[in-house]
N, CA, C and O atoms as a printed pandas DataFrame, in Angstrom:
     atom_number atom_name residue_name chain_id  residue_number  x_coord  y_coord  z_coord
0              1         N          MET        A               1 -214.939 -118.373   49.579
1              2        CA          MET        A               1 -215.537 -116.476   49.233
2              3         C          MET        A               1 -215.293 -116.541   50.154
3              4         O          MET        A               1 -215.560 -117.395   51.000
4              5         N          LEU        A               2 -214.454 -115.215   50.214
5              6        CA          LEU        A               2 -214.487 -114.507   51.305
6              7         C          LEU        A               2 -215.913 -112.775   51.048
7              8         O          LEU        A               2 -216.179 -111.811   50.330
8              9         N          ASN        A               3 -216.217 -113.340   51.971
9             10        CA          ASN        A               3 -217.435 -111.888   52.029
10            11         C          ASN        A               3 -216.566 -111.113   52.835
11            12         O          ASN        A               3 -216.215 -111.585   53.916
12            13         N          LYS        A               4 -216.040 -109.657   52.373
13            14        CA          LYS        A               4 -215.524 -108.636   52.705
14            15         C          LYS        A               4 -215.939 -107.526   52.369
15            16         O          LYS        A               4 -216.136 -107.394   51.161
16            17         N          LYS        A               5 -216.238 -106.280   53.305
17            18        CA          LYS        A               5 -216.170 -104.831   52.789
18            19         C          LYS        A               5 -215.195 -103.628   52.335
19            20         O          LYS        A               5 -214.550 -102.934   53.121
20            21         N          LEU        A               6 -215.197 -103.556   51.539
21            22        CA          LEU        A               6 -214.427 -102.220   50.773
22            23         C          LEU        A               6 -214.620 -101.349   51.276
23            24         O          LEU        A               6 -215.748 -101.075   51.684
24            25         N          THR        A               7 -213.655 -100.634   51.426
25            26        CA          THR        A               7 -214.461  -98.778   51.791
26            27         C          THR        A               7 -213.441  -98.268   50.623
27            28         O          THR        A               7 -212.466  -98.931   50.270
28            29         N          ASP        A               8 -213.803  -96.981   50.061
29            30        CA          ASP        A               8 -213.344  -96.908   49.453
30            31         C          ASP        A               8 -212.524  -95.816   50.009
31            32         O          ASP        A               8 -213.029  -95.221   50.962
32            33         N          VAL        A               9 -211.078  -95.339   49.510
33            34        CA          VAL        A               9 -209.493  -94.572   49.713
34            35         C          VAL        A               9 -210.717  -93.077   49.805
35            36         O          VAL        A               9 -211.762  -92.637   49.325
36            37         N          ASN        A              10 -209.580  -92.782   50.844
37            38        CA          ASN        A              10 -209.723  -91.588   50.587
38            39         C          ASN        A              10 -209.915  -90.533   49.964
39            40         O          ASN        A              10 -208.961  -90.653   49.195
40            41         N          LYS        A              11 -210.591  -89.160   49.538
41            42        CA          LYS        A              11 -209.551  -88.490   48.346
42            43         C          LYS        A              11 -208.569  -87.472   49.113
43            44         O          LYS        A              11 -208.581  -86.267   48.863
44            45         N          ASN        A              12 -207.785  -88.012   49.994
45            46        CA          ASN        A              12 -207.124  -86.960   50.177
46            47         C          ASN        A              12 -205.954  -87.811   50.400
47            48         O          ASN        A              12 -205.059  -87.360   51.114
48            49         N          TYR        A              13 -205.797  -89.328   49.737
49            50        CA          TYR        A              13 -205.434  -90.642   50.095
50            51         C          TYR        A              13 -204.331  -89.847   48.348
51            52         O          TYR        A              13 -203.176  -89.429   48.264
52            53         N          LYS        A              14 -205.264  -89.962   47.475
53            54        CA          LYS        A              14 -205.308  -89.303   46.032
54            55         C          LYS        A              14 -203.896  -88.382   45.685
55            56         O          LYS        A              14 -202.845  -88.639   45.098
56            57         N          ARG        A              15 -204.455  -87.157   46.378
57            58        CA          ARG        A              15 -202.992  -85.633   46.691
58            59         C          ARG        A              15 -202.160  -85.612   47.214
59            60         O          ARG        A              15 -201.174  -84.895   47.044
60            61         N          ALA        A              16 -202.423  -86.687   48.271
61            62        CA          ALA        A              16 -201.107  -86.622   49.048
62            63         C          ALA        A              16 -199.266  -87.235   48.111
63            64         O          ALA        A              16 -198.110  -86.949   48.423
64            65         N          ASN        A              17 -199.732  -87.995   47.121
65            66        CA          ASN        A              17 -199.470  -89.343   46.179
66            67         C          ASN        A              17 -199.344  -88.920   44.567
67            68         O          ASN        A              17 -200.265  -88.672   43.790
68            69         N          TYR        A              18 -198.455  -88.919   44.413
69            70        CA          TYR        A              18 -197.584  -89.036   42.664
70            71         C          TYR        A              18 -197.975  -89.205   41.257
71            72         O          TYR        A              18 -197.051  -88.613   40.700
72            73         N          SER        A              19 -198.383  -89.430   40.765
73            74        CA          SER        A              19 -198.978  -90.265   40.199
74            75         C          SER        A              19 -198.066  -91.023   38.904
75            76         O          SER        A              19 -197.568  -90.097   38.263
76            77         N          SER        A              20 -197.628  -92.492   38.226
77            78        CA          SER        A              20 -196.144  -92.276   37.539
78            79         C          SER        A              20 -196.179  -91.590   36.331
79            80         O          SER        A              20 -195.154  -91.705   35.657
80            81         N          GLU        A              21 -197.465  -90.610   35.666
81            82        CA          GLU        A              21 -196.503  -89.611   35.243
82            83         C          GLU        A              21 -196.163  -88.609   35.698
83            84         O          GLU        A              21 -195.386  -87.753   35.275
84            85         N          GLU        A              22 -196.674  -88.673   36.487
85            86        CA          GLU        A              22 -196.228  -87.162   37.693
86            87         C          GLU        A              22 -194.642  -87.217   37.947
87            88         O          GLU        A              22 -193.883  -86.272   38.161
88            89         N          ILE        A              23 -194.312  -88.801   37.850
89            90        CA          ILE        A              23 -193.007  -88.794   38.512
90            91         C          ILE        A              23 -192.404  -88.741   37.538
91            92         O          ILE        A              23 -191.517  -87.889   37.595
92            93         N          LYS        A              24 -192.471  -89.353   36.480
93            94        CA          LYS        A              24 -191.425  -89.061   35.429
94            95         C          LYS        A              24 -191.663  -87.780   34.818
95            96         O          LYS        A              24 -190.590  -87.356   34.389
96            97         N          LYS        A              25 -192.809  -86.813   34.548
97            98        CA          LYS        A              25 -192.200  -85.373   34.321
98            99         C          LYS        A              25 -191.244  -84.976   35.423
99           100         O          LYS        A              25 -190.925  -83.803   35.229
100          101         N          PHE        A              26 -190.686  -85.441   36.443
101          102        CA          PHE        A              26 -190.546  -84.716   37.967
102          103         C          PHE        A              26 -188.604  -85.096   36.776
103          104         O          PHE        A              26 -188.027  -84.377   35.961
104          105         N          TYR        A              27 -188.282  -86.455   37.295
105          106        CA          TYR        A              27 -187.254  -86.644   36.838
106          107         C          TYR        A              27 -186.839  -86.098   35.125
107          108         O          TYR        A              27 -185.722  -85.908   34.645
108          109         N          LYS        A              28 -188.452  -85.922   34.365
109          110        CA          LYS        A              28 -187.256  -85.765   33.218
110          111         C          LYS        A              28 -187.078  -84.380   33.712
111          112         O          LYS        A              28 -186.110  -84.663   34.418
112          113         N          GLU        A              29 -187.288  -82.668   33.978
113          114        CA          GLU        A              29 -187.195  -81.836   34.419
114          115         C          GLU        A              29 -186.045  -81.625   34.811
115          116         O          GLU        A              29 -185.242  -80.864   34.270
116          117         N          ALA        A              30 -185.785  -82.565   36.212
117          118        CA          ALA        A              30 -184.697  -82.419   36.942
118          119         C          ALA        A              30 -183.312  -82.438   37.009
119          120         O          ALA        A              30 -182.473  -82.053   37.824
120          121         N          GLU        A              31 -183.292  -83.388   35.153
121          122        CA          GLU        A              31 -181.451  -83.852   34.646
122          123         C          GLU        A              31 -180.851  -82.757   34.558
123          124         O          GLU        A              31 -181.150  -81.789   33.858
124          125         N          ASN        A              32 -180.008  -82.882   35.252
125          126        CA          ASN        A              32 -178.897  -81.717   35.651
126          127         C          ASN        A              32 -180.065  -79.757   35.630
127          128         O          ASN        A              32 -179.831  -79.162   34.578
128          129         N          ASN        A              33 -180.629  -79.315   36.157
129          130        CA          ASN        A              33 -181.630  -78.496   36.028
130          131         C          ASN        A              33 -181.253  -78.488   37.606
131          132         O          ASN        A              33 -181.287  -79.425   38.403
132          133         N          LEU        A              34 -180.785  -76.782   37.856
133          134        CA          LEU        A              34 -180.994  -76.169   39.319
134          135         C          LEU        A              34 -182.022  -75.697   39.116
135          136         O          LEU        A              34 -182.692  -76.039   40.090
136          137         N          VAL        A              35 -183.099  -74.662   37.984
137          138        CA          VAL        A              35 -183.926  -74.618   38.741
138          139         C          VAL        A              35 -185.036  -75.669   38.496
139          140         O          VAL        A              35 -186.185  -75.257   38.652
140          141         N          PHE        A              36 -184.884  -76.869   38.163
141          142        CA          PHE        A              36 -186.226  -77.169   38.569
142          143         C          PHE        A              36 -186.239  -77.759   40.871
143          144         O          PHE        A              36 -187.102  -77.589   41.732
144          145         N          PHE        A              37 -185.051  -78.311   40.918
145          146        CA          PHE        A              37 -184.357  -78.586   42.165
146          147         C          PHE        A              37 -185.198  -77.067   43.063
147          148         O          PHE        A              37 -185.893  -77.346   44.040
148          149         N          ASN        A              38 -185.063  -75.551   42.648
149          150        CA          ASN        A              38 -184.860  -74.497   42.718
150          151         C          ASN        A              38 -186.407  -74.434   43.745
151          152         O          ASN        A              38 -186.590  -74.311   44.956
152          153         N          LYS        A              39 -187.687  -74.644   42.103
153          154        CA          LYS        A              39 -188.870  -74.629   42.024
154          155         C          LYS        A              39 -189.124  -75.811   43.349
155          156         O          LYS        A              39 -189.215  -75.621   44.562
156          157         N          ILE        A              40 -189.164  -76.616   42.831
157          158        CA          ILE        A              40 -190.172  -77.901   43.239
158          159         C          ILE        A              40 -189.096  -77.840   45.410
159          160         O          ILE        A              40 -189.820  -77.997   46.393
160          161         N          SER        A              41 -187.954  -77.673   45.559
161          162        CA          SER        A              41 -187.647  -77.622   46.897
162          163         C          SER        A              41 -189.153  -76.198   47.539
163          164         O          SER        A              41 -189.768  -76.279   48.602
164          165         N          LEU        A              42 -189.275  -75.398   46.765
165          166        CA          LEU        A              42 -189.529  -73.878   47.623
166          167         C          LEU        A              42 -191.233  -74.865   47.125
167          168         O          LEU        A              42 -191.984  -73.909   46.928
168          169         N          GLU        A              43 -191.795  -75.711   46.953
169          170        CA          GLU        A              43 -192.786  -75.905   45.794
170          171         C          GLU        A              43 -194.061  -76.607   47.590
171          172         O          GLU        A              43 -195.075  -76.291   48.211
172          173         N          LEU        A              44 -192.399  -78.193   47.554
173          174        CA          LEU        A              44 -193.004  -79.801   48.228
174          175         C          LEU        A              44 -192.384  -78.984   50.479
175          176         O          LEU        A              44 -192.735  -79.184   51.642
176          177         N          LEU        A              45 -191.502  -78.239   49.818
177          178        CA          LEU        A              45 -190.757  -77.615   51.841
178          179         C          LEU        A              45 -191.154  -76.868   52.542
179          180         O          LEU        A              45 -190.961  -75.717   52.149
180          181         N          THR        A              46 -191.866  -76.985   53.847
181          182        CA          THR        A              46 -191.923  -75.834   54.689
182          183         C          THR        A              46 -190.408  -75.111   54.599
183          184         O          THR        A              46 -189.709  -76.073   54.282
184          185         N          TRP        A              47 -189.870  -74.413   54.660
185          186        CA          TRP        A              47 -188.594  -73.669   54.979
186          187         C          TRP        A              47 -188.687  -72.994   56.687
187          188         O          TRP        A              47 -189.745  -72.496   57.071
188          189         N          ASP        A              48 -187.580  -73.050   57.514
189          190        CA          ASP        A              48 -187.367  -72.115   58.404
190          191         C          ASP        A              48 -186.356  -71.132   57.993
191          192         O          ASP        A              48 -186.366  -69.924   58.229
192          193         N          LYS        A              49 -185.667  -71.672   57.482
193          194        CA          LYS        A              49 -184.991  -70.709   56.500
194          195         C          LYS        A              49 -184.358  -71.300   55.507
195          196         O          LYS        A              49 -183.638  -72.282   55.330
196          197         N          LYS        A              50 -185.112  -69.890   54.534
197          198        CA          LYS        A              50 -184.813  -70.455   53.026
198          199         C          LYS        A              50 -183.154  -70.888   53.476
199          200         O          LYS        A              50 -182.623  -70.727   54.575
200          201         N          PHE        A              51 -182.406  -71.645   51.892
201          202        CA          PHE        A              51 -181.755  -71.471   51.809
202          203         C          PHE        A              51 -180.624  -70.551   50.092
203          204         O          PHE        A              51 -180.900  -70.313   48.916
204          205         N          ASP        A              52 -179.348  -70.345   51.022
205          206        CA          ASP        A              52 -179.077  -69.637   49.859
206          207         C          ASP        A              52 -178.311  -69.734   48.463
207          208         O          ASP        A              52 -177.915  -68.851   47.701
208          209         N          LYS        A              53 -178.233  -71.417   48.390
209          210        CA          LYS        A              53 -177.705  -71.540   46.913
210          211         C          LYS        A              53 -178.624  -73.344   46.878
211          212         O          LYS        A              53 -179.164  -73.917   47.824
212          213         N          VAL        A              54 -178.498  -73.769   45.552
213          214        CA          VAL        A              54 -179.613  -74.620   45.679
214          215         C          VAL        A              54 -178.721  -76.421   45.407
215          216         O          VAL        A              54 -179.041  -77.585   45.648
216          217         N          LEU        A              55 -177.476  -75.704   44.773
217          218        CA          LEU        A              55 -176.167  -76.974   44.561
218          219         C          LEU        A              55 -174.908  -75.823   45.187
219          220         O          LEU        A              55 -174.912  -74.635   44.861
220          221         N          ASP        A              56 -173.958  -76.385   46.048
221          222        CA          ASP        A              56 -173.257  -75.920   46.125
222          223         C          ASP        A              56 -171.981  -77.005   45.534
223          224         O          ASP        A              56 -171.880  -78.209   45.772
224          225         N          GLU        A              57 -170.942  -76.015   44.575
225          226        CA          GLU        A              57 -169.721  -77.606   44.798
226          227         C          GLU        A              57 -168.452  -76.621   45.183
227          228         O          GLU        A              57 -167.651  -77.114   44.389
228          229         N          SER        A              58 -168.066  -76.081   45.523
229          230        CA          SER        A              58 -167.565  -75.942   46.801
230          231         C          SER        A              58 -166.389  -75.991   46.689
231          232         O          SER        A              58 -165.464  -75.251   46.353
232          233         N          GLU        A              59 -166.572  -77.128   47.070
233          234        CA          GLU        A              59 -165.493  -78.124   47.741
234          235         C          GLU        A              59 -165.913  -79.801   47.289
235          236         O          GLU        A              59 -165.987  -80.924   47.788
236          237         N          ALA        A              60 -166.102  -79.134   46.090
237          238        CA          ALA        A              60 -166.250  -80.733   45.218
238          239         C          ALA        A              60 -164.746  -81.556   45.784
239          240         O          ALA        A              60 -163.706  -80.926   45.981
240          241         N          PRO        A              61 -164.886  -83.216   46.014
241          242        CA          PRO        A              61 -166.415  -83.549   45.642
242          243         C          PRO        A              61 -167.606  -83.736   46.553
243          244         O          PRO        A              61 -168.259  -84.684   46.116
244          245         N          PHE        A              62 -168.455  -82.957   48.212
245          246        CA          PHE        A              62 -168.590  -82.429   48.718
246          247         C          PHE        A              62 -169.171  -82.323   48.493
247          248         O          PHE        A              62 -169.528  -81.970   49.617
248          249         N          TYR        A              63 -170.153  -82.203   47.857
249          250        CA          TYR        A              63 -171.180  -81.297   47.307
250          251         C          TYR        A              63 -172.717  -81.467   48.225
251          252         O          TYR        A              63 -173.310  -82.505   48.520
252          253         N          LYS        A              64 -173.194  -79.560   48.630
253          254        CA          LYS        A              64 -173.744  -79.280   50.178
254          255         C          LYS        A              64 -175.007  -78.509   48.941
255          256         O          LYS        A              64 -174.887  -77.506   48.238
256          257         N          TRP        A              65 -176.674  -79.913   49.154
257          258        CA          TRP        A              65 -177.115  -79.445   48.678
258          259         C          TRP        A              65 -178.580  -78.062   49.550
259          260         O          TRP        A              65 -178.888  -78.249   50.727
260          261         N          PHE        A              66 -179.344  -76.677   48.624
261          262        CA          PHE        A              66 -179.805  -76.290   49.222
262          263         C          PHE        A              66 -179.425  -75.432   50.465
263          264         O          PHE        A              66 -180.159  -74.986   51.346
264          265         N          SER        A              67 -177.521  -75.279   50.226
265          266        CA          SER        A              67 -176.660  -74.454   51.816
266          267         C          SER        A              67 -177.166  -73.441   51.971
267          268         O          SER        A              67 -177.404  -72.472   51.250
268          269         N          GLY        A              68 -177.461  -73.893   53.747
269          270        CA          GLY        A              68 -178.082  -72.391   53.858
270          271         C          GLY        A              68 -179.241  -72.555   54.644
271          272         O          GLY        A              68 -179.550  -72.039   55.719
272          273         N          GLY        A              69 -179.811  -73.336   53.945
273          274        CA          GLY        A              69 -181.306  -74.020   54.273
274          275         C          GLY        A              69 -181.518  -74.450   55.471
275          276         O          GLY        A              69 -180.778  -75.335   55.900
276          277         N          LEU        A              70 -182.973  -73.728   56.603
277          278        CA          LEU        A              70 -183.026  -75.009   57.709
278          279         C          LEU        A              70 -184.069  -75.754   57.982
279          280         O          LEU        A              70 -184.109  -75.837   59.210
280          281         N          LEU        A              71 -185.268  -76.568   57.337
281          282        CA          LEU        A              71 -186.082  -77.654   57.837
282          283         C          LEU        A              71 -186.662  -78.040   58.879
283          284         O          LEU        A              71 -187.844  -78.384   58.855
284          285         N          ASN        A              72 -185.810  -78.052   60.151
285          286        CA          ASN        A              72 -185.691  -77.818   61.135
286          287         C          ASN        A              72 -185.120  -77.953   62.216
287          288         O          ASN        A              72 -184.675  -78.981   62.726
288          289         N          PRO        A              73 -185.122  -77.142   62.506
289          290        CA          PRO        A              73 -184.500  -76.399   64.014
290          291         C          PRO        A              73 -184.155  -77.122   65.559
291          292         O          PRO        A              73 -183.727  -76.430   66.483
């Protein structure tokens, strides 16, 4: 038998990850829902320049997500 000391998981690790229940909730909300993508992108990402439109379909089938936005200059 191996004798290994286990350490506690850092409390910040749990906050940085989503549970399977939260992921299922996100998935359900995201189905055909641009409002969800707008909300979640503003909550989880830091924008240097906020996007103009969540989904630009003007050149379909070449869609653009978060057009006009800038994350990393």
